[in-house]
C-alpha positions as CSV (number, residue, x, y, z in Angstrom):
1,X,-43.9,-4.3,-105.2
2,X,-46.6,-5.4,-107.7
3,X,-48.9,-2.7,-109.0
4,X,-52.5,-3.0,-107.9
5,X,-54.6,-3.4,-104.8
6,X,-53.0,-3.9,-101.4
7,X,-53.7,-5.5,-98.0
8,X,-52.1,-4.4,-94.8
9,X,-52.2,-6.8,-91.8
10,X,-51.5,-5.1,-88.5
11,X,-49.8,-7.7,-86.2
12,X,-47.0,-10.2,-86.8
13,X,-48.5,-12.9,-84.6
14,X,-50.3,-16.2,-85.4
15,X,-53.5,-14.6,-86.6
16,X,-51.8,-11.9,-88.7
17,X,-49.4,-14.3,-90.4
18,X,-52.1,-16.9,-91.1
19,X,-54.3,-14.2,-92.7
20,X,-51.4,-12.7,-94.7
21,X,-49.9,-15.9,-96.1
22,X,-53.3,-17.3,-97.0
23,X,-54.4,-14.1,-98.8
24,X,-51.2,-14.0,-100.7
25,X,-51.6,-17.7,-101.7
26,X,-55.2,-17.5,-102.7
27,X,-54.8,-14.2,-104.6
28,X,-51.3,-13.5,-105.9
29,X,-52.5,-10.2,-107.5
30,X,-52.8,-8.6,-104.1
31,X,-49.9,-6.8,-102.4
32,X,-49.8,-8.1,-98.9
33,X,-47.8,-6.4,-96.1
34,X,-47.5,-7.3,-92.4
35,X,-46.8,-4.5,-89.9
36,X,-45.3,-5.6,-86.6
37,X,-44.8,-3.0,-83.9
38,X,-41.9,-4.8,-82.2
39,X,-38.7,-6.4,-83.4
40,X,-40.1,-9.9,-83.0
41,X,-42.4,-12.0,-85.1
42,X,-44.6,-14.8,-83.9
43,X,-43.5,-14.2,-80.3
44,X,-46.4,-16.1,-78.6
45,X,-45.9,-19.0,-81.1
46,X,-42.3,-19.1,-80.0
47,X,-42.9,-19.5,-76.3
48,X,-46.2,-21.4,-76.3
49,X,-46.3,-24.8,-74.6
50,X,-42.9,-24.3,-73.1
51,X,-41.3,-23.7,-76.5
52,X,-43.2,-26.5,-78.2
53,X,-46.2,-24.5,-79.5
54,X,-49.6,-25.8,-78.5
55,X,-51.0,-25.5,-82.1
56,X,-54.6,-26.7,-81.4
57,X,-56.6,-29.2,-79.5
58,X,-57.5,-32.8,-80.4
59,X,-61.2,-32.6,-80.5
60,X,-63.5,-32.7,-83.5
61,X,-66.9,-31.8,-82.1
62,X,-67.6,-28.2,-82.8
63,X,-70.0,-27.8,-79.9
64,X,-67.6,-29.3,-77.5
65,X,-64.7,-27.1,-78.6
66,X,-66.9,-24.0,-78.5
67,X,-67.6,-24.7,-74.8
68,X,-63.9,-24.1,-74.2
69,X,-64.3,-20.3,-74.9
70,X,-65.5,-18.3,-71.8
71,X,-66.3,-15.5,-74.2
72,X,-67.2,-15.9,-77.8
73,X,-68.3,-19.5,-77.8
74,X,-71.4,-18.9,-80.0
75,X,-69.3,-16.9,-82.4
76,X,-66.5,-19.5,-82.8
77,X,-69.2,-22.2,-83.2
78,X,-70.2,-20.4,-86.4
79,X,-66.8,-19.7,-87.8
80,X,-65.6,-23.2,-87.1
81,X,-67.8,-24.4,-89.9
82,X,-65.5,-22.4,-92.3
83,X,-62.2,-23.6,-90.8
84,X,-61.9,-26.1,-88.0
85,X,-59.3,-28.1,-86.1
86,X,-59.3,-30.7,-88.9
87,X,-58.4,-28.0,-91.4
88,X,-55.6,-26.7,-89.2
89,X,-54.1,-30.2,-89.0
90,X,-54.4,-30.6,-92.8
91,X,-53.0,-27.1,-93.5
92,X,-49.8,-27.8,-91.6
93,X,-49.6,-31.4,-92.9
94,X,-49.7,-30.2,-96.5
95,X,-46.7,-28.1,-95.7
96,X,-44.7,-30.9,-94.2
97,X,-45.6,-30.2,-90.5
98,X,-47.1,-33.2,-88.7
99,X,-49.0,-32.6,-85.4
100,X,-49.3,-35.0,-82.6
101,X,-51.9,-35.2,-79.8
102,X,-51.0,-35.7,-76.1
103,X,-53.1,-37.4,-73.4
104,X,-54.6,-34.1,-72.3
105,X,-55.7,-33.2,-75.9
106,X,-53.0,-30.6,-76.6
107,X,-51.5,-30.9,-80.1
108,X,-47.9,-30.1,-80.8
109,X,-45.6,-30.5,-83.9
110,X,-43.9,-33.9,-83.7
111,X,-40.6,-32.1,-83.6
112,X,-41.6,-30.7,-80.1
113,X,-40.3,-27.3,-81.3
114,X,-42.3,-24.1,-81.9
115,X,-39.6,-23.2,-84.4
116,X,-41.2,-25.7,-86.8
117,X,-44.4,-23.7,-86.9
118,X,-42.5,-20.4,-87.1
119,X,-40.4,-21.7,-90.0
120,X,-43.5,-23.0,-91.8
121,X,-45.2,-19.6,-91.6
122,X,-42.1,-17.6,-92.6
123,X,-41.5,-19.9,-95.6
124,X,-45.1,-19.4,-96.7
125,X,-44.6,-15.6,-96.4
126,X,-41.4,-15.8,-98.5
127,X,-43.0,-18.1,-101.1
128,X,-45.9,-15.8,-101.7
129,X,-43.9,-12.6,-101.4
130,X,-45.5,-11.2,-98.2
131,X,-43.7,-8.0,-97.2
132,X,-42.9,-7.8,-93.5
133,X,-42.1,-4.4,-91.8
134,X,-40.8,-4.5,-88.3
135,X,-41.0,-1.6,-85.7
136,X,-44.1,-0.3,-87.4
137,X,-46.5,0.7,-84.6
138,X,-49.8,2.0,-85.9
139,X,-51.0,5.1,-84.0
140,X,-54.1,5.9,-86.1
141,X,-56.3,4.4,-88.8
142,X,-58.8,6.3,-90.9
143,X,-61.0,5.4,-93.9
144,X,-61.5,7.8,-96.7
145,X,-62.4,7.5,-100.4
146,X,-62.4,3.7,-100.2
147,X,-58.9,3.7,-98.8
148,X,-57.3,3.1,-95.4
149,X,-54.8,5.5,-94.2
150,X,-52.4,4.4,-91.4
151,X,-50.2,6.7,-89.4
152,X,-47.1,4.9,-88.1
153,X,-45.3,5.9,-84.9
154,X,-42.1,6.5,-86.8
155,X,-43.8,9.3,-88.8
156,X,-44.5,7.2,-91.9
157,X,-47.9,7.3,-93.6
158,X,-49.2,4.2,-95.4
159,X,-52.2,3.4,-97.5
160,X,-54.1,0.2,-98.3
161,X,-57.3,-1.0,-100.0
162,X,-57.9,-3.7,-97.4
163,X,-57.0,-3.8,-93.8
164,X,-56.9,-6.7,-91.3
165,X,-56.3,-5.9,-87.7
166,X,-54.7,-8.8,-85.9
167,X,-52.8,-6.9,-83.3
168,X,-53.5,-9.2,-80.3
169,X,-55.2,-8.1,-77.1
170,X,-54.6,-4.7,-75.6
171,X,-54.4,-4.5,-71.8
172,X,-55.8,-1.0,-71.4
173,X,-58.9,0.6,-72.9
174,X,-57.0,3.7,-74.1
175,X,-54.9,1.4,-76.4
176,X,-58.1,0.8,-78.4
177,X,-58.6,4.5,-79.0
178,X,-57.6,4.5,-82.7
179,X,-60.0,1.6,-83.3
180,X,-62.8,3.4,-81.6
181,X,-62.1,6.4,-83.8
182,X,-62.4,4.0,-86.8
183,X,-66.0,3.4,-85.7
184,X,-65.9,0.3,-83.4
185,X,-66.9,-0.3,-79.9
186,X,-64.9,-2.4,-77.4
187,X,-65.7,-4.9,-74.7
188,X,-63.4,-3.6,-71.9
189,X,-60.2,-5.7,-71.7
190,X,-59.3,-7.7,-68.6
191,X,-56.6,-10.4,-68.1
192,X,-57.4,-14.0,-68.5
193,X,-55.3,-17.2,-67.9
194,X,-53.4,-16.1,-64.9
195,X,-52.2,-17.7,-61.6
196,X,-53.4,-16.9,-58.1
197,X,-51.2,-15.0,-55.7
198,X,-51.4,-16.0,-52.0
199,X,-48.8,-13.7,-50.3
200,X,-47.3,-15.2,-47.1
201,X,-49.7,-18.1,-47.0
202,X,-48.0,-21.1,-45.4
203,X,-49.0,-23.4,-48.3
204,X,-46.5,-21.6,-50.5
205,X,-43.8,-23.5,-48.6
206,X,-45.0,-26.6,-50.5
207,X,-43.8,-25.1,-53.8
208,X,-43.4,-27.7,-56.5
209,X,-46.1,-30.0,-55.2
210,X,-48.6,-31.1,-57.9
211,X,-52.0,-32.6,-57.2
212,X,-53.6,-34.2,-60.3
213,X,-57.3,-34.0,-59.5
214,X,-58.4,-30.9,-57.6
215,X,-61.7,-28.9,-57.7
216,X,-61.5,-25.2,-57.3
217,X,-64.5,-23.0,-56.6
218,X,-64.7,-19.2,-56.5
219,X,-66.5,-18.2,-53.3
220,X,-69.9,-16.6,-53.8
221,X,-70.3,-17.8,-57.4
222,X,-71.1,-21.0,-59.3
223,X,-67.7,-20.8,-61.1
224,X,-65.6,-23.9,-60.5
225,X,-63.1,-26.1,-62.4
226,X,-61.5,-29.4,-61.9
227,X,-58.0,-30.6,-62.9
228,X,-54.3,-30.5,-62.0
229,X,-53.0,-27.8,-59.6
230,X,-49.4,-26.8,-58.9
231,X,-48.4,-25.1,-55.7
232,X,-45.8,-22.4,-56.3
233,X,-43.8,-20.0,-54.2
234,X,-46.4,-17.3,-54.9
235,X,-49.6,-19.3,-54.7
236,X,-51.4,-21.6,-57.1
237,X,-51.0,-22.4,-60.7
238,X,-51.7,-25.3,-63.1
239,X,-54.4,-26.0,-65.7
240,X,-57.2,-26.0,-63.2
241,X,-56.3,-22.5,-61.9
242,X,-55.8,-21.1,-65.4
243,X,-59.2,-22.4,-66.5
244,X,-60.9,-20.9,-63.5
245,X,-59.1,-17.6,-64.1
246,X,-60.5,-17.6,-67.6
247,X,-64.1,-18.3,-66.7
248,X,-63.9,-15.8,-63.8
249,X,-61.9,-13.2,-65.6
250,X,-64.4,-10.4,-65.4
251,X,-65.7,-11.2,-61.9
252,X,-62.2,-11.2,-60.3
253,X,-61.2,-8.1,-62.2
254,X,-64.2,-6.3,-60.7
255,X,-62.9,-7.4,-57.3
256,X,-59.4,-6.1,-58.1
257,X,-58.2,-9.7,-57.9
258,X,-59.0,-9.9,-54.2
259,X,-61.3,-12.9,-53.7
260,X,-61.7,-16.2,-51.9
261,X,-61.6,-19.8,-53.3
262,X,-62.4,-23.2,-51.8
263,X,-60.3,-26.2,-52.7
264,X,-61.3,-29.8,-52.8
265,X,-58.0,-31.7,-52.8
266,X,-59.7,-35.0,-53.4
267,X,-62.4,-34.4,-56.0
268,X,-63.4,-38.1,-56.2
269,X,-64.7,-37.9,-52.6
270,X,-67.6,-36.2,-50.9
271,X,-68.1,-35.9,-47.2
272,X,-70.0,-39.2,-46.9
273,X,-67.5,-41.3,-48.8
274,X,-64.5,-39.6,-47.2
275,X,-65.8,-40.3,-43.7
276,X,-66.5,-43.9,-44.7
277,X,-62.9,-44.2,-45.9
278,X,-61.5,-42.8,-42.6
279,X,-63.7,-45.3,-40.6
280,X,-62.3,-48.1,-42.7
281,X,-58.8,-47.0,-41.9
282,X,-59.6,-46.7,-38.2
283,X,-60.5,-50.4,-38.2
284,X,-57.8,-51.7,-40.5
285,X,-54.9,-49.5,-39.4
286,X,-55.8,-48.7,-35.8
287,X,-52.2,-48.7,-34.6
288,X,-50.7,-46.8,-37.5
289,X,-49.8,-43.1,-37.0
290,X,-52.0,-40.9,-39.1
291,X,-49.0,-38.9,-40.5
292,X,-47.6,-42.2,-42.0
293,X,-51.0,-43.5,-43.2
294,X,-52.1,-41.6,-46.2
295,X,-55.3,-43.3,-47.5
296,X,-55.8,-40.7,-50.2
297,X,-52.5,-41.0,-52.0
298,X,-51.9,-37.2,-51.7
299,X,-48.4,-35.9,-52.0
300,X,-46.7,-36.5,-48.7
301,X,-45.9,-32.9,-48.0
302,X,-49.5,-31.8,-48.7
303,X,-50.9,-34.6,-46.5
304,X,-48.7,-33.5,-43.6
305,X,-49.5,-29.9,-44.2
306,X,-53.3,-30.5,-44.0
307,X,-52.8,-32.6,-40.9
308,X,-51.0,-29.7,-39.2
309,X,-53.7,-27.4,-40.4
310,X,-56.2,-29.7,-38.7
311,X,-54.3,-29.4,-35.4
312,X,-53.2,-33.1,-35.4
313,X,-50.2,-34.2,-33.5
314,X,-47.5,-36.3,-35.3
315,X,-47.8,-39.1,-32.8
316,X,-51.5,-39.6,-33.0
317,X,-52.7,-43.0,-34.3
318,X,-55.8,-43.7,-36.4
319,X,-57.6,-45.4,-33.5
320,X,-57.0,-42.3,-31.4
321,X,-58.1,-39.7,-34.0
322,X,-60.5,-37.3,-32.1
323,X,-63.8,-36.5,-33.7
324,X,-63.1,-32.7,-33.6
325,X,-59.8,-33.1,-35.5
326,X,-61.2,-35.5,-38.0
327,X,-64.0,-33.1,-38.8
328,X,-61.5,-30.3,-39.3
329,X,-59.4,-32.7,-41.5
330,X,-62.5,-33.5,-43.6
331,X,-63.2,-29.8,-44.0
332,X,-59.6,-29.0,-45.1
333,X,-59.6,-31.9,-47.6
334,X,-62.9,-31.1,-49.2
335,X,-63.3,-27.4,-48.6
336,X,-59.9,-25.7,-47.9
337,X,-60.6,-21.9,-48.0
338,X,-58.0,-19.5,-49.2
339,X,-57.8,-15.8,-49.8
340,X,-56.4,-14.8,-53.2
341,X,-54.6,-11.4,-53.3
342,X,-53.5,-10.6,-56.9
343,X,-52.6,-12.4,-60.0
344,X,-49.4,-13.4,-61.8
345,X,-49.1,-13.7,-65.6
346,X,-48.6,-17.3,-66.5
347,X,-45.7,-17.1,-69.0
348,X,-47.0,-17.4,-72.6
349,X,-50.5,-18.5,-71.8
350,X,-51.7,-15.0,-70.8
351,X,-54.5,-13.6,-73.0
352,X,-56.8,-10.7,-72.9
353,X,-60.5,-11.1,-72.5
354,X,-62.3,-8.3,-74.4
355,X,-61.8,-6.5,-77.7
356,X,-63.9,-5.7,-80.7
357,X,-67.6,-6.5,-80.0
358,X,-68.7,-9.6,-82.0
359,X,-72.0,-8.0,-83.0
360,X,-69.9,-5.6,-85.2
361,X,-68.2,-8.4,-87.1
362,X,-69.7,-10.6,-89.9
363,X,-68.8,-14.2,-88.8
364,X,-68.9,-15.4,-92.4
365,X,-66.1,-13.1,-93.5
366,X,-64.6,-11.5,-90.4
367,X,-65.3,-8.2,-92.0
368,X,-66.4,-5.2,-90.0
369,X,-70.1,-4.3,-90.2
370,X,-69.1,-0.7,-89.6
371,X,-66.3,-0.1,-92.2
372,X,-66.1,-1.8,-95.6
373,X,-63.0,-3.9,-96.3
374,X,-61.9,-3.8,-92.6
375,X,-61.2,-7.3,-91.2
376,X,-60.3,-8.7,-87.8
377,X,-58.5,-11.8,-86.7
378,X,-57.2,-13.3,-83.4
379,X,-57.2,-11.9,-79.9
380,X,-58.3,-8.4,-81.0
381,X,-61.9,-9.6,-81.1
382,X,-63.9,-10.4,-78.0
383,X,-63.1,-14.2,-78.0
384,X,-60.8,-16.0,-75.6
385,X,-60.3,-19.6,-74.8
386,X,-59.0,-21.7,-71.9
387,X,-55.5,-23.1,-72.0
388,X,-55.0,-26.1,-74.3
389,X,-54.6,-24.7,-77.9
390,X,-57.9,-23.0,-78.1
391,X,-56.6,-19.5,-78.5
392,X,-54.3,-20.5,-81.3
393,X,-57.2,-22.3,-83.0
394,X,-59.2,-19.0,-82.8
395,X,-56.2,-17.3,-84.5
396,X,-55.9,-19.9,-87.3
397,X,-59.7,-19.9,-87.9
398,X,-60.3,-16.1,-87.9
399,X,-57.1,-15.5,-89.9
400,X,-58.1,-18.0,-92.6
401,X,-61.8,-16.8,-92.8
402,X,-60.6,-13.2,-93.2
403,X,-58.0,-14.3,-95.8
404,X,-60.5,-16.2,-97.9
405,X,-63.0,-13.4,-97.8
406,X,-60.4,-10.7,-98.8
407,X,-59.1,-12.8,-101.6
408,X,-62.6,-13.6,-102.9
409,X,-63.7,-10.0,-102.5
410,X,-60.8,-8.7,-104.6
411,X,-61.6,-11.3,-107.3
412,X,-65.3,-10.4,-107.4
413,X,-64.5,-6.7,-107.8
414,X,-62.1,-7.3,-110.6
415,X,-64.1,-9.8,-112.7
């Protein structure tokens, strides 16, 4: 190890790596070490996007992108002026990694492999001599005599001049205890980006059915989202569900994930236009059986399910459709009510809402306002985005802003 000042980064994920490699590149005189509590590096990068890594999102309007963060939108709007999506794309391109945008805005490496991103970050770490220590779980941090002391679970004690905490989101409040002791306050953690459980609901028999344009609304609130929904063997999933879970994360946590939703399976219609469509089909397809005449192009299994839910007989024809059953069908199409009982973590997309309060962080530097030379990056702060690459963009941006500040701070002290 070089003699001189040192930086320890707690967390071997996207934010931690991005901070470490950029500090080491911008200021080679600093000793930079990453501490990872597990035996795996960049684990979320590895599994993100089904193993392809959803690096960021193809949108270059800061205000629009900031609107994709249920918590911390105002904060990211400020830090994006320091390092934005365009900078992420350029940073990886300069290192030989090209990104591509898909129709929904998600951006992936052209190789369609998360290993490309992992290899890039590991190569940067090797190139700039970043030390990586696995199985180093930090139990306590303290600040004394302008130095940080770290107590590691394996009994080791470490010391650093600068500290960046990029440990990801903790699921329980007591896991933040060592940070609270260091002087910081925490927005209580709750899960975000999860799917909805509907135990024993008959709709789960339609597992595998996808509907592209659905509106979901959480009962008793103004919270709603629109987009694709996937019916699973446990309930509902898909981008629309994940986005609603993000925006409603705190509300549903307070309800212990027991709440009601209403589903509009045909978002392009309202009651007036839907009734007009049915009247048109009555006239044009009078002799056709309703079960075989699907005017809404819904998946066949879902259409039949909703007809059964509306007490319609398989033999009934459009000309014979009773007003009572039609009214019930309209309701089930536009406002199908379901009780949600619990959540399921959605693979790699799961994030934690909550963390270090943003009022205690300088957005220009990512440095603590409480403790000098203490920095934060990634999910540990009270910022979380919807699915689509926004959480990784927060990791790249906060990691880079912290890195630039640490490197510049060391230079200014030693000039």
